[in-house]
C-alpha positions as CSV (number, residue, x, y, z in Angstrom):
1,X,-41.8,70.0,-7.2
2,X,-38.2,70.8,-7.2
3,X,-38.7,72.9,-4.1
4,X,-40.3,69.9,-2.3
5,X,-37.4,67.8,-3.1
6,X,-34.9,70.3,-2.0
7,X,-36.5,70.5,1.4
8,X,-36.5,66.7,1.5
9,X,-32.9,66.3,1.6
10,X,-32.1,67.6,4.9
11,X,-33.2,66.0,7.6
12,X,-32.9,63.1,8.5
13,X,-33.1,63.9,9.9
14,X,-32.4,65.4,10.5
15,X,-33.3,63.9,10.2
16,X,-34.6,62.1,7.8
17,X,-35.3,63.2,4.2
18,X,-35.2,63.0,0.5
19,X,-38.4,63.2,-1.6
20,X,-39.0,62.4,-5.2
21,X,-38.6,64.6,-8.2
22,X,-41.0,64.5,-11.0
23,X,-40.2,66.1,-14.3
24,X,-36.4,65.6,-13.7
25,X,-34.2,63.0,-15.3
26,X,-33.1,60.6,-12.6
27,X,-31.6,57.1,-13.1
28,X,-33.7,54.1,-12.5
29,X,-32.7,51.1,-10.3
30,X,-29.2,49.7,-11.1
31,X,-29.8,46.2,-12.4
32,X,-26.2,45.1,-11.5
33,X,-26.5,46.1,-7.9
34,X,-26.3,43.0,-5.6
35,X,-29.5,42.0,-3.8
36,X,-29.7,41.8,0.0
37,X,-30.3,38.5,1.7
38,X,-32.5,38.3,4.8
39,X,-31.0,37.4,8.1
40,X,-33.5,35.8,10.5
41,X,-33.5,35.2,14.2
42,X,-36.2,34.0,16.6
43,X,-37.0,35.0,20.2
44,X,-35.3,31.9,21.5
45,X,-32.0,32.6,19.9
46,X,-29.5,33.7,22.5
47,X,-27.9,37.1,21.9
48,X,-24.8,38.2,23.8
49,X,-25.6,41.1,26.1
50,X,-24.0,44.4,24.9
51,X,-22.5,46.9,27.3
52,X,-25.3,49.0,28.9
53,X,-26.4,52.3,27.4
54,X,-25.2,55.1,29.7
55,X,-26.6,58.5,28.9
56,X,-28.3,61.0,31.1
57,X,-31.4,63.2,30.9
58,X,-29.1,66.2,30.3
59,X,-27.8,64.5,27.1
60,X,-29.1,64.5,23.5
61,X,-27.7,61.1,22.5
62,X,-29.3,60.3,19.2
63,X,-31.8,61.6,16.6
64,X,-34.7,63.3,18.3
65,X,-33.2,63.2,21.8
66,X,-33.2,60.8,24.8
67,X,-36.9,60.0,24.5
68,X,-36.8,59.8,20.7
69,X,-39.6,62.3,20.4
70,X,-37.9,65.7,20.0
71,X,-39.2,66.8,23.5
72,X,-36.5,68.2,25.7
73,X,-36.4,68.3,29.5
74,X,-37.9,71.1,31.6
75,X,-34.7,73.2,31.9
76,X,-35.3,76.8,30.8
77,X,-33.6,77.8,27.6
78,X,-33.5,81.1,25.8
79,X,-36.3,82.1,23.4
80,X,-34.3,85.0,22.0
81,X,-30.8,85.2,20.6
82,X,-28.6,86.9,18.0
83,X,-25.1,86.3,16.7
84,X,-23.9,88.0,19.9
85,X,-26.7,87.7,22.5
86,X,-27.1,84.5,24.5
87,X,-24.3,82.7,22.6
88,X,-22.2,80.6,25.0
89,X,-19.8,79.7,22.2
90,X,-19.7,79.0,18.5
91,X,-17.5,76.5,16.7
92,X,-16.4,76.2,13.1
93,X,-17.6,72.9,11.5
94,X,-15.5,71.8,8.5
95,X,-17.3,70.4,5.4
96,X,-21.0,70.2,4.9
97,X,-23.8,68.2,6.5
98,X,-27.3,68.2,7.9
99,X,-26.4,66.0,10.9
100,X,-27.8,67.4,14.2
101,X,-25.6,67.7,17.2
102,X,-25.3,64.6,19.4
103,X,-24.5,65.6,22.9
104,X,-23.3,63.0,25.5
105,X,-21.3,63.8,28.7
106,X,-18.5,66.2,27.8
107,X,-18.7,65.6,24.1
108,X,-20.6,66.7,21.0
109,X,-20.5,64.6,17.9
110,X,-21.4,65.6,14.3
111,X,-21.2,63.9,10.9
112,X,-19.7,66.0,8.1
113,X,-18.4,65.6,4.6
114,X,-15.8,67.2,2.4
115,X,-17.4,67.0,-1.0
116,X,-14.4,67.9,-3.0
117,X,-12.2,65.3,-1.4
118,X,-15.1,62.9,-1.1
119,X,-14.4,62.3,2.6
120,X,-17.0,61.5,5.2
121,X,-16.0,61.9,8.9
122,X,-17.2,62.3,12.5
123,X,-16.2,65.4,14.4
124,X,-16.0,65.6,18.2
125,X,-16.2,68.9,20.1
126,X,-15.8,69.8,23.7
127,X,-19.3,70.5,25.2
128,X,-18.0,73.2,27.5
129,X,-16.3,75.5,24.9
130,X,-16.8,74.0,21.4
131,X,-13.1,73.3,20.9
132,X,-12.4,70.4,18.5
133,X,-11.2,67.2,20.2
134,X,-10.8,65.0,17.2
135,X,-12.0,64.3,13.7
136,X,-12.0,60.8,12.3
137,X,-12.2,60.1,8.6
138,X,-14.6,57.2,8.0
139,X,-14.5,56.8,4.2
140,X,-12.8,58.3,1.2
141,X,-14.3,58.2,-2.4
142,X,-17.3,56.4,-3.8
143,X,-19.8,59.3,-3.5
144,X,-22.9,58.9,-5.7
145,X,-22.5,60.9,-8.9
146,X,-24.0,64.3,-9.2
147,X,-27.0,62.9,-11.1
148,X,-27.9,60.8,-8.0
149,X,-27.7,63.7,-5.5
150,X,-29.4,67.1,-5.3
151,X,-27.6,70.3,-4.7
152,X,-29.3,70.7,-1.3
153,X,-28.6,67.2,-0.2
154,X,-25.4,66.3,1.7
155,X,-23.2,63.2,2.1
156,X,-23.5,63.6,5.9
157,X,-27.2,63.9,6.7
158,X,-27.7,61.2,9.2
159,X,-27.3,62.1,12.9
160,X,-24.8,60.2,15.0
161,X,-26.0,58.0,17.8
162,X,-24.0,57.5,21.1
163,X,-24.6,55.0,23.9
164,X,-22.1,56.7,26.2
165,X,-19.3,54.3,25.2
166,X,-19.3,54.3,21.4
167,X,-20.7,56.5,18.6
168,X,-22.4,55.0,15.6
169,X,-22.8,56.6,12.1
170,X,-24.2,55.4,8.8
171,X,-22.7,56.6,5.5
172,X,-23.5,55.9,1.9
173,X,-20.5,55.4,-0.3
174,X,-19.5,52.9,-3.1
175,X,-23.2,52.1,-3.6
176,X,-23.6,50.6,-0.1
177,X,-24.5,51.6,3.4
178,X,-21.8,51.2,6.0
179,X,-22.2,51.4,9.7
180,X,-19.1,52.5,11.8
181,X,-18.6,52.4,15.5
182,X,-16.0,54.6,17.1
183,X,-14.9,54.8,20.7
184,X,-15.0,58.2,22.5
185,X,-11.4,58.9,21.4
186,X,-12.4,58.6,17.7
187,X,-10.8,55.2,17.1
188,X,-12.7,52.7,15.0
189,X,-14.1,49.8,16.9
190,X,-15.9,48.0,14.1
191,X,-17.2,48.7,10.6
192,X,-19.9,46.8,8.7
193,X,-21.4,47.0,5.2
194,X,-25.1,46.4,5.8
195,X,-26.2,46.2,2.2
196,X,-26.3,47.8,-1.3
197,X,-27.9,51.2,-1.8
198,X,-28.9,52.5,-5.2
199,X,-29.1,56.3,-4.6
200,X,-31.8,58.3,-6.2
201,X,-31.3,61.5,-4.2
202,X,-28.9,60.4,-1.5
203,X,-29.2,58.9,2.0
204,X,-30.8,60.4,5.1
205,X,-32.0,58.0,7.9
206,X,-30.3,58.1,11.2
207,X,-29.6,55.0,13.3
208,X,-31.6,54.1,16.3
209,X,-30.4,52.3,19.5
210,X,-32.1,50.0,22.0
211,X,-30.6,47.4,24.3
212,X,-28.1,45.3,22.3
213,X,-28.8,46.7,18.9
214,X,-28.2,49.6,16.5
215,X,-31.0,49.8,13.9
216,X,-30.5,50.9,10.3
217,X,-33.0,51.6,7.4
218,X,-31.9,51.2,3.8
219,X,-35.0,52.0,1.7
220,X,-33.9,52.4,-1.9
221,X,-35.2,51.9,-5.4
222,X,-33.4,48.6,-6.1
223,X,-34.7,46.9,-2.9
224,X,-35.0,48.1,0.7
225,X,-34.2,46.6,4.1
226,X,-34.2,47.3,7.8
227,X,-31.5,45.7,9.9
228,X,-30.4,45.2,13.5
229,X,-26.6,45.1,14.2
230,X,-25.1,44.1,17.6
231,X,-23.6,47.2,19.2
232,X,-20.5,45.5,20.5
233,X,-19.5,43.7,17.3
234,X,-21.4,45.0,14.3
235,X,-22.7,41.6,13.5
236,X,-26.0,41.7,11.6
237,X,-28.4,39.9,13.9
238,X,-31.4,40.3,11.7
239,X,-32.3,41.9,8.4
240,X,-35.7,42.2,6.8
241,X,-36.4,43.1,3.2
242,X,-38.6,46.1,2.4
243,X,-40.2,47.3,-0.8
244,X,-38.0,48.6,-3.7
245,X,-39.0,52.2,-3.1
246,X,-36.8,55.3,-2.5
247,X,-38.0,56.7,0.8
248,X,-36.2,58.4,3.6
249,X,-37.7,58.1,7.1
250,X,-35.5,57.1,10.1
251,X,-36.6,54.1,12.1
252,X,-37.5,54.8,15.7
253,X,-37.9,52.5,18.7
254,X,-40.9,53.3,20.8
255,X,-42.5,51.8,23.9
256,X,-46.1,51.9,22.8
257,X,-49.2,49.8,23.5
258,X,-47.3,48.0,26.2
259,X,-44.3,46.8,24.2
260,X,-41.2,48.0,22.4
261,X,-41.8,48.5,18.7
262,X,-39.5,49.5,15.8
263,X,-41.6,51.9,13.7
264,X,-41.0,53.3,10.2
265,X,-43.1,54.7,7.4
266,X,-42.6,54.8,3.6
267,X,-43.6,52.7,0.6
268,X,-47.3,53.7,1.3
269,X,-47.2,51.8,4.6
270,X,-46.8,52.4,8.3
271,X,-45.0,49.3,9.7
272,X,-44.1,48.0,13.1
273,X,-41.4,45.4,13.7
274,X,-40.3,43.4,16.8
275,X,-37.0,45.1,17.7
276,X,-35.6,41.8,19.0
277,X,-36.4,39.6,15.9
278,X,-37.5,41.9,13.1
279,X,-40.8,40.1,12.9
280,X,-43.6,42.3,11.6
281,X,-46.0,43.2,14.4
282,X,-48.5,45.1,12.3
283,X,-48.8,47.2,9.1
284,X,-51.3,49.6,7.7
285,X,-51.7,51.3,4.3
286,X,-51.1,55.0,4.6
287,X,-49.1,58.2,4.1
288,X,-47.2,58.1,0.8
289,X,-44.7,56.3,-1.4
290,X,-41.9,58.5,-0.1
291,X,-41.8,59.8,3.5
292,X,-39.1,61.6,5.4
293,X,-40.4,62.3,8.9
294,X,-39.9,60.0,11.9
295,X,-43.1,58.6,13.5
296,X,-44.4,59.9,16.9
297,X,-46.7,58.2,19.4
298,X,-48.8,58.9,22.5
299,X,-51.4,56.8,24.5
300,X,-51.1,53.7,22.3
301,X,-51.5,55.6,19.1
302,X,-48.8,56.1,16.4
303,X,-48.9,59.2,14.1
304,X,-47.4,59.5,10.7
305,X,-47.3,62.0,7.9
306,X,-46.0,62.5,4.3
307,X,-45.2,62.7,1.6
308,X,-44.7,62.3,-2.2
309,X,-46.7,61.9,-4.4
310,X,-49.5,61.5,-1.9
311,X,-50.3,63.7,1.1
312,X,-51.7,62.4,4.3
313,X,-51.5,62.5,8.1
314,X,-52.9,59.6,10.0
315,X,-53.3,58.1,13.5
316,X,-53.2,54.3,13.9
317,X,-53.6,52.1,17.0
318,X,-50.4,50.3,17.8
319,X,-52.0,47.4,19.7
320,X,-51.7,45.1,16.7
321,X,-55.2,45.8,15.3
322,X,-53.8,48.4,12.8
323,X,-57.0,50.3,13.3
324,X,-56.8,53.8,11.7
325,X,-58.2,56.3,14.2
326,X,-58.3,59.2,11.8
327,X,-56.8,60.6,8.6
328,X,-56.6,64.0,6.9
329,X,-55.2,65.3,3.7
330,X,-52.5,67.6,5.2
331,X,-48.8,66.6,5.3
332,X,-45.5,67.3,7.1
333,X,-43.2,65.8,4.4
334,X,-39.7,66.5,5.7
335,X,-40.0,67.8,9.2
336,X,-41.0,65.2,11.8
337,X,-44.0,66.0,14.0
338,X,-44.3,66.4,17.8
339,X,-47.2,65.0,20.0
340,X,-47.6,66.3,23.5
341,X,-50.4,66.3,26.0
342,X,-53.1,65.3,23.5
343,X,-52.0,67.8,20.8
344,X,-50.2,66.9,17.5
345,X,-47.9,69.6,16.1
346,X,-46.6,69.7,12.6
347,X,-44.8,72.1,10.3
348,X,-45.1,71.6,6.5
349,X,-42.2,72.1,4.1
350,X,-43.6,75.5,3.0
351,X,-43.7,76.7,6.6
352,X,-47.3,76.2,7.7
353,X,-47.6,75.2,11.4
354,X,-50.5,73.0,12.4
355,X,-52.0,71.9,15.7
356,X,-54.4,68.9,15.6
357,X,-56.3,67.2,18.4
358,X,-54.4,63.9,18.7
359,X,-57.5,62.0,19.6
360,X,-59.8,63.2,16.8
361,X,-57.6,64.8,14.2
362,X,-59.6,68.1,14.5
363,X,-57.6,71.1,13.4
364,X,-57.1,73.4,16.4
365,X,-55.2,76.1,14.5
366,X,-52.8,76.7,11.7
367,X,-50.4,79.6,11.0
368,X,-47.8,80.4,8.4
369,X,-44.3,80.9,9.6
370,X,-41.6,82.7,7.6
371,X,-39.9,80.7,4.9
372,X,-39.6,77.1,3.9
373,X,-38.7,74.5,6.5
374,X,-36.7,71.3,6.5
375,X,-35.5,71.0,10.1
376,X,-37.8,69.3,12.6
377,X,-39.5,71.2,15.4
378,X,-38.3,70.6,19.0
379,X,-40.4,71.2,22.1
380,X,-38.7,72.7,25.2
381,X,-40.2,74.2,28.4
382,X,-43.5,74.9,26.7
383,X,-42.2,76.3,23.5
384,X,-41.6,74.9,20.0
385,X,-38.4,75.8,18.2
386,X,-38.1,75.4,14.4
387,X,-35.6,77.0,12.1
388,X,-36.3,77.7,8.5
389,X,-34.0,77.0,5.6
390,X,-32.8,80.6,5.6
391,X,-31.5,80.5,9.2
392,X,-34.4,82.1,11.0
393,X,-35.7,80.1,14.1
394,X,-39.3,80.6,15.0
395,X,-40.3,80.0,18.6
396,X,-44.0,79.6,19.4
397,X,-46.1,78.3,22.3
398,X,-47.0,74.6,22.5
399,X,-50.7,75.1,23.2
400,X,-53.9,74.0,21.4
401,X,-55.6,77.3,22.3
402,X,-54.2,79.5,19.5
403,X,-51.0,80.1,17.6
404,X,-48.8,82.4,19.6
405,X,-45.4,83.5,18.2
406,X,-42.9,84.1,20.9
407,X,-39.8,85.2,19.0
408,X,-37.8,84.9,15.7
409,X,-34.0,84.6,15.8
410,X,-31.6,84.7,12.9
411,X,-28.3,82.8,12.7
412,X,-26.4,82.7,9.4
413,X,-28.4,82.3,6.2
414,X,-29.0,78.6,6.1
415,X,-30.3,76.0,8.5
416,X,-31.3,72.4,7.6
417,X,-30.2,70.6,10.7
418,X,-32.6,70.0,13.6
419,X,-31.8,71.8,16.8
420,X,-30.6,69.7,19.8
421,X,-31.8,71.0,23.2
422,X,-30.4,69.6,26.5
423,X,-28.9,70.7,29.8
424,X,-30.3,74.2,29.4
425,X,-28.6,74.8,26.1
426,X,-29.7,74.9,22.4
427,X,-27.3,73.6,19.7
428,X,-28.0,74.8,16.2
429,X,-25.9,73.9,13.1
430,X,-26.1,76.8,10.6
431,X,-24.2,78.0,7.6
432,X,-23.2,81.5,6.3
433,X,-22.1,82.6,2.9
434,X,-22.5,81.0,-0.5
435,X,-20.4,78.9,-2.9
436,X,-16.7,78.8,-1.9
437,X,-17.4,81.3,0.9
438,X,-20.0,79.0,2.6
439,X,-19.0,78.1,6.2
440,X,-20.8,76.0,8.8
441,X,-20.9,76.8,12.5
442,X,-22.3,75.0,15.5
443,X,-23.8,77.5,18.0
444,X,-24.3,76.8,21.7
445,X,-27.1,79.0,22.9
446,X,-27.8,79.5,26.6
447,X,-28.3,82.0,29.4
448,X,-28.7,81.9,33.2
449,X,-32.2,83.3,33.0
450,X,-33.5,81.2,30.1
451,X,-34.7,84.1,28.0
């Protein structure tokens, strides 16, 4: 069970991710932690228009990419690389984190944390050569004590979101979640404490952006919530309470079944909210108490998987009926899934890759990869890329016909962050060394031939 939890920390993201530990002494909810009050708004309430989101198809502006589904554009990218082959540049990343690379325009943004100094910061690199442009410290002190974190978790797990004008990051410190907006020069525009957060194993969910809002999930053991903040001001426009359960999935905004929906799993539910008001659109029992992966969707159906202590993958209609189309007893706990052209792809924490028919749930194939996995798979130009925790990235065909391994590529000896793929380049955050000698590096992988 410890192994499952270790894998859970990474992503948020990376995604998103931090499962429960049985058999280990962990503190219960803090009775002195302040409760969160709901903030309500209805569809008739006027909301000041935020500056428009300005990102391109060659960017990777937030968790899971421009379409929020971890499917990259059609630009050819390499399937093979080494420390020296097909490396455009590599850049040293100070501190520690599982934040994936956010790529917008000429910039790359990463969240990172100096654990000894208890500093959380955002780093900006030049997209062309990886040189550091700036690093802005967001907070100092107030990290959860060691007993409320795991050795494989980080204090910078959430992936930064960028609307082309500002970058947004969520950090846990001083028993609360704080959202910070920076301009493209690294200067603070606004900062807002969203609510208390009673850490069981740390914080993982990444923020989501749509129209006027930045969305934040704060599911924790003393009382969860999901909130929408105005992108220009940081004002909390709406906040809805969620169950008092420690769960770690990122919220995602999807245009599905003819409308925008804010989707999230966890607390043994799959839930859809109205992104404008926070009103619940539908909910269904499913997955598990703790989930980490981000939901995916296709043809009016939402797919979810998890978790701990239960295990389940399910498909549910997103038309408001909450009709479950199919369920099975397999799970992708930490890595998020991918759905494409009628096939649902998943990788389990222990490195088993699955392909299911998205319509029926029928297993098309499964195959064991090398090693445990926490990063989420990414689909690009017909191939799926997924690194394991030891730094080896497997590349296999995205096809329901059979499992076909294309290549395996080693960088460093540790990868928890999900790759970002855009503009013909792959960005992988990896680490080398152990203990005091551990160093993180962001690799930019690319070639003129794509292979």
